[in-house]
C-alpha positions as MATLAB code, in Angstrom:
seq = 'MKIQNPFESGHIRNYILLYASVVVIMILFFIASTLFNNVEKVEKKVFDTNITKIVPIQKAEKKETRFKLMDKAY';
ca = [
     194.354  420.555   68.561;
     194.311  419.052   72.017;
     193.983  415.292   72.485;
     190.977  414.466   74.620;
     191.167  412.041   77.470;
     188.844  409.115   76.577;
     187.952  408.624   80.251;
     186.693  412.196   80.540;
     185.038  412.493   77.119;
     183.009  409.275   77.379;
     184.724  407.472   74.482;
     185.986  404.747   76.794;
     182.596  403.053   76.458;
     183.194  402.658   72.695;
     186.615  401.105   73.303;
     185.193  398.668   75.853;
     182.365  397.708   73.466;
     184.885  397.147   70.658;
     187.040  394.948   72.891;
     184.029  392.987   74.140;
     182.734  392.435   70.595;
     186.127  391.084   69.478;
     186.199  388.699   72.444;
     182.629  387.522   71.725;
     183.477  386.905   68.055;
     186.564  384.883   69.072;
     184.471  382.785   71.473;
     181.812  382.187   68.789;
     184.460  381.042   66.287;
     185.937  378.700   68.895;
     182.530  377.183   69.654;
     181.722  376.827   65.947;
     185.065  375.150   65.235;
     184.563  372.622   68.026;
     180.964  371.840   67.044;
     181.567  371.314   63.330;
     184.951  369.609   63.615;
     184.362  365.866   63.208;
     187.323  364.043   64.706;
     187.508  360.494   63.424;
     189.243  357.823   65.432;
     192.587  356.966   63.891;
     193.478  353.304   63.759;
     196.810  352.285   65.233;
     199.321  351.228   62.601;
     200.892  347.819   63.087;
     204.193  347.067   61.411;
     205.055  343.659   60.039;
     207.613  342.093   62.349;
     208.141  338.950   60.276;
     211.591  338.836   58.738;
     211.387  338.093   55.044;
     214.162  337.019   52.737;
     215.623  339.902   50.769;
     215.944  339.186   47.079;
     219.106  340.741   45.602;
     218.524  343.146   42.747;
     220.237  342.212   39.517;
     222.533  344.841   38.151;
     221.470  346.398   34.889;
     223.647  345.747   31.914;
     225.835  348.604   30.846;
     224.452  350.159   27.689;
     226.609  352.216   25.415;
     225.336  355.648   24.582;
     226.404  358.492   22.389;
     227.091  360.646   25.431;
     229.887  360.199   27.914;
     229.594  361.354   31.477;
     232.348  363.430   32.962;
     234.861  361.604   35.104;
     234.771  364.292   37.751;
     231.723  366.200   39.007;
     232.171  369.938   39.471;
];
């Protein structure tokens, strides 16, 4: 079986139509994504620059349990 040259057999037209249809579909998806994509304006975040007093956290009391943790982690 001999492989035919697509330029001589006329199949090149089918390849060009396939390529063109893929490009058209990509362009249509791009247009649809830009039309239906609602971009909302994002407000700028402002951080509080006032220095507040840090309240120290009280340490929790040590509670005795039935289980003892290992002295060394492996």
